[in-house]
C-alpha distance (Angstrom), angle and dihedral (degrees) to the residues before:
residue distance angle dihedral
X1 . . .
X2 3.79 . .
X3 3.79 110.6 .
X4 3.76 119.5 -98.8
X5 3.78 120.5 -98.3
X6 3.77 125.4 -154.2
X7 3.85 138.6 -179.4
X8 3.78 117.0 24.7
X9 3.78 93.3 -9.9
X10 3.80 89.6 61.6
X11 3.79 91.0 59.2
X12 3.78 94.8 52.2
X13 3.85 119.5 89.8
X14 3.87 118.0 -116.9
X15 3.83 92.2 -99.9
X16 3.80 88.4 65.9
X17 3.75 92.7 43.8
X18 3.80 89.1 55.3
X19 3.85 95.2 -120.8
X20 3.80 104.6 113.4
X21 3.74 128.4 -22.8
X22 3.81 111.5 -124.9
X23 3.73 139.8 121.1
X24 3.76 116.5 -92.2
X25 3.77 124.7 -141.3
X26 3.77 96.6 25.7
X27 3.77 107.6 135.9
X28 3.82 97.7 -6.5
X29 3.76 111.3 152.2
X30 3.82 115.0 -123.6
X31 3.82 92.1 -117.6
X32 3.80 96.6 61.2
X33 3.81 92.8 116.4
X34 3.81 122.6 82.6
X35 3.79 135.1 -178.5
X36 3.84 120.6 -132.1
X37 3.80 127.3 169.4
X38 3.78 92.7 -23.8
X39 3.81 94.8 -47.1
X40 3.80 128.9 108.5
X41 3.84 114.3 -132.6
X42 3.82 112.4 -163.0
X43 3.78 120.2 -172.2
X44 3.85 110.3 -138.6
X45 3.77 95.3 179.7
X46 3.76 118.8 154.1
X47 3.78 136.2 179.3
X48 3.73 115.9 -100.5
X49 3.75 107.4 -125.6
X50 3.78 114.1 -106.0
X51 3.77 95.4 4.4
X52 3.76 104.4 75.4
X53 3.83 87.9 -139.0
X54 3.81 126.4 125.8
X55 3.81 124.0 -136.4
X56 3.82 132.0 -125.6
X57 3.84 100.0 -124.2
X58 3.79 125.1 143.5
X59 3.78 147.0 162.1
X60 3.82 124.4 -137.8
X61 3.78 115.8 -163.4
X62 3.71 137.9 177.8
X63 3.82 124.4 179.4
X64 3.87 103.6 -44.1
X65 3.82 97.5 -16.8
X66 3.83 126.4 94.4
X67 3.76 132.1 179.2
X68 3.84 129.4 -178.2
X69 3.78 125.9 -141.8
X70 3.77 131.9 -175.8
X71 3.71 138.2 172.2
X72 3.78 143.6 -160.1
X73 3.84 93.9 -111.5
X74 3.80 117.0 105.0
X75 3.77 129.3 -168.5
X76 3.78 134.5 -146.3
X77 3.83 94.4 -132.9
X78 3.76 135.8 38.8
X79 3.78 90.8 -127.7
X80 3.79 91.8 54.4
X81 3.81 90.2 49.0
X82 3.83 92.4 51.7
X83 3.78 90.3 49.4
X84 3.83 88.9 49.7
X85 3.77 91.5 50.2
X86 3.80 91.6 50.4
X87 3.80 92.4 47.8
X88 3.85 92.1 48.3
X89 3.79 90.8 46.8
X90 3.79 91.0 54.8
X91 3.79 92.2 47.8
X92 3.80 91.2 51.2
X93 3.79 92.9 48.6
X94 3.83 89.1 49.1
X95 3.86 88.5 52.8
X96 3.82 93.8 -116.5
X97 3.81 97.6 125.8
X98 3.78 117.5 81.3
X99 3.83 115.8 -121.9
X100 3.83 92.1 5.1
X101 3.77 117.9 104.0
X102 3.78 139.0 157.6
X103 3.83 95.5 179.0
X104 3.81 90.9 113.1
X105 3.83 96.3 53.8
X106 3.81 108.5 112.0
């Protein structure tokens, strides 16, 4: 798991974070945001150019705080990646993912 980022870094796309260069937002379905226990989970998955694979990349927000999370897993379809993002987001919120927390988000 890539460590969470917050503040200004959370607002920057992965290309600016130096993770993977790709364009965000292309092809994202309109229902890629979910609510869970008072948090908003937003899938930011994108297709890795030339591979046909989709990333595990998400935002978790609550009130005015945001944090990004991403992982090394990739998926063969956008739908599977969005599902993976939602599942990971729930596990992070529930405190089940080591070194990933949103407990301090106000």
